[in-house]
C-alpha positions as CSV (number, residue, x, y, z in Angstrom):
1,W,9.4,-2.4,-9.3
2,Q,7.4,0.7,-9.7
3,T,10.1,2.6,-11.6
4,A,10.2,-0.4,-14.0
5,G,6.5,0.2,-14.8
6,A,5.1,-2.1,-12.1
7,P,5.0,-5.3,-14.3
8,S,2.5,-7.7,-12.9
9,K,4.9,-10.7,-13.5
10,E,7.3,-9.1,-11.1
11,S,4.7,-8.2,-8.5
12,W,6.5,-10.4,-6.0
13,A,8.9,-7.5,-5.5
14,F,6.0,-5.4,-4.3
15,T,4.4,-8.0,-2.1
16,A,7.8,-8.7,-0.5
17,L,7.7,-5.3,1.1
18,G,5.3,-6.9,3.6
19,V,8.1,-9.1,4.9
20,L,11.1,-6.9,4.2
21,G,9.5,-3.4,4.8
22,N,9.8,-1.2,7.8
23,D,8.5,2.1,9.1
24,D,10.1,4.0,6.3
25,T,8.5,1.7,3.8
26,A,5.1,2.3,5.4
27,R,5.6,6.1,5.2
28,K,6.6,6.0,1.6
29,L,3.9,3.6,0.5
30,T,1.0,5.4,2.1
31,P,0.8,8.4,-0.3
32,L,1.0,5.9,-3.2
33,I,-1.9,3.9,-1.8
34,R,-4.0,7.0,-1.5
35,A,-3.3,8.0,-5.1
36,W,-3.6,4.7,-6.9
37,P,-7.4,4.5,-6.8
38,G,-7.7,7.8,-8.6
39,E,-5.3,6.3,-11.3
40,S,-7.5,3.3,-11.8
41,Q,-5.1,1.1,-9.8
42,H,-7.6,-0.2,-7.1
43,K,-6.0,-3.7,-7.1
44,R,-2.5,-2.2,-6.5
45,A,-3.9,-0.1,-3.7
46,T,-5.6,-3.1,-2.1
47,V,-2.2,-5.0,-2.2
48,G,-0.6,-1.9,-0.7
49,L,-3.0,-2.1,2.2
50,D,-2.2,-5.8,2.7
51,I,1.5,-4.8,2.7
52,L,1.0,-2.2,5.5
53,A,-0.9,-4.8,7.5
54,A,1.9,-7.4,7.0
55,I,4.5,-4.9,8.1
56,G,2.5,-4.6,11.2
57,S,4.6,-2.0,13.1
58,D,2.9,0.7,15.0
59,I,3.7,3.2,12.2
60,A,2.4,0.9,9.5
61,L,-0.9,0.3,11.4
62,M,-1.3,4.0,12.1
63,Q,-0.9,4.7,8.4
64,L,-3.5,2.0,7.7
65,N,-5.9,3.5,10.1
66,G,-5.4,7.0,8.6
67,I,-6.2,5.6,5.2
68,A,-9.3,3.9,6.5
69,Q,-10.5,7.1,8.0
70,K,-9.8,9.6,5.3
71,L,-9.7,7.8,1.9
72,K,-12.7,8.7,-0.3
73,F,-12.7,5.4,-2.1
74,K,-15.2,3.3,0.0
75,A,-14.0,0.0,-1.3
76,L,-10.6,0.5,0.2
77,Q,-11.9,1.6,3.5
78,E,-13.2,-1.8,4.2
């Protein structure tokens, strides 16, 4: 999805990661979530946070907690 330019009409592929994703998905997604707000992609970062929460594994939740503690974009910390 991302390599195809992240088309919004195909965003289902991104959100499906919440159901299909695992710990590796969470580890790969986290740096992207951290970078997206700086690239004016706040909505994408917010969806990424929802995906981590939906994955729900210990690793995904630790990644989510780390983002909440360290991310400089206050809107995403909430």
